[in-house]
C-alpha positions as CSV (number, residue, x, y, z in Angstrom):
1,M,-26.6,40.3,-49.0
2,A,-28.3,42.2,-51.6
3,E,-31.2,43.9,-51.4
4,T,-34.5,42.5,-52.5
5,V,-37.4,44.2,-54.0
6,L,-40.7,42.3,-52.6
7,K,-44.2,42.7,-53.8
8,V,-47.0,43.5,-50.8
9,R,-49.7,41.8,-51.8
10,R,-53.8,42.0,-50.7
11,K,-54.2,42.4,-47.2
12,G,-50.1,42.8,-46.5
13,I,-49.3,39.6,-47.7
14,T,-45.7,39.3,-48.4
15,I,-43.5,36.5,-49.4
16,L,-39.9,36.1,-47.8
17,P,-37.6,34.1,-50.2
18,K,-36.0,31.4,-49.2
19,R,-32.9,32.5,-49.4
20,L,-33.7,35.7,-46.9
21,R,-35.6,33.4,-44.5
22,E,-32.6,31.1,-44.4
23,A,-29.6,34.2,-43.7
24,A,-32.3,35.8,-41.3
25,G,-32.9,32.2,-39.2
26,I,-36.5,32.4,-40.1
27,A,-38.0,28.9,-40.0
28,E,-40.9,27.7,-41.7
29,D,-44.3,28.6,-39.6
30,S,-42.2,30.5,-37.4
31,E,-42.9,34.1,-35.6
32,V,-41.3,37.2,-36.6
33,K,-41.0,40.8,-35.1
34,A,-42.2,44.0,-36.9
35,K,-40.8,47.0,-35.9
36,V,-41.6,50.5,-37.9
37,L,-38.4,52.5,-37.9
38,P,-37.8,56.1,-39.7
39,S,-36.4,54.0,-42.6
40,G,-39.0,51.2,-43.1
41,I,-40.0,47.9,-41.3
42,L,-37.8,45.6,-39.5
43,L,-38.3,42.0,-39.2
44,R,-36.7,40.0,-36.9
45,P,-37.1,36.6,-35.8
46,F,-38.9,35.8,-32.7
47,A,-37.6,33.5,-30.3
48,N,-39.1,32.3,-26.8
49,E,-35.8,30.6,-26.3
50,P,-33.4,33.0,-27.6
51,V,-30.2,31.1,-26.4
52,R,-31.4,27.8,-28.0
53,V,-32.1,29.9,-31.1
54,L,-28.7,31.5,-31.2
55,E,-27.0,27.9,-30.7
56,E,-28.6,26.8,-34.1
57,L,-27.6,29.9,-36.3
58,P,-25.4,28.3,-38.9
59,I,-22.6,30.8,-37.9
60,E,-19.0,30.2,-37.6
61,R,-17.9,29.9,-33.9
62,K,-14.5,30.6,-32.5
63,R,-13.6,28.9,-29.2
64,S,-16.2,28.6,-26.4
65,S,-15.4,30.6,-23.5
66,V,-14.9,27.2,-21.5
67,T,-12.4,26.5,-23.4
68,N,-10.9,30.0,-23.5
69,I,-11.0,29.4,-19.7
70,R,-9.8,26.3,-19.2
71,R,-6.8,27.2,-21.3
72,L,-6.3,30.3,-19.3
73,R,-6.4,28.0,-16.1
74,K,-3.7,25.9,-17.3
75,S,-1.4,28.8,-18.3
76,I,-1.9,30.2,-14.7
77,D,-1.4,26.8,-12.8
78,R,2.1,26.4,-15.3
79,E,3.2,30.2,-14.2
80,Q,2.5,29.2,-10.3
81,R,4.5,25.7,-10.7
82,E,7.4,27.6,-12.4
83,K,7.8,30.1,-9.4
């Protein structure tokens, strides 16, 4: 995503455009964590329930760990039967 220039208004109020909020997983009325870095300020979504938040992120997921474990177990069982 390209960089976006934002304006800091009176009392430090800055508006994050919708496309940035959606890309970062920041919902309306949610909280963010701010951290000062040598290169600027880092804003991150604050999550009380991080696992649930991660599950809801709009990312393409590959097979789950459970599916991979089941496939591995079947493969091991098949090898054992063939011996």
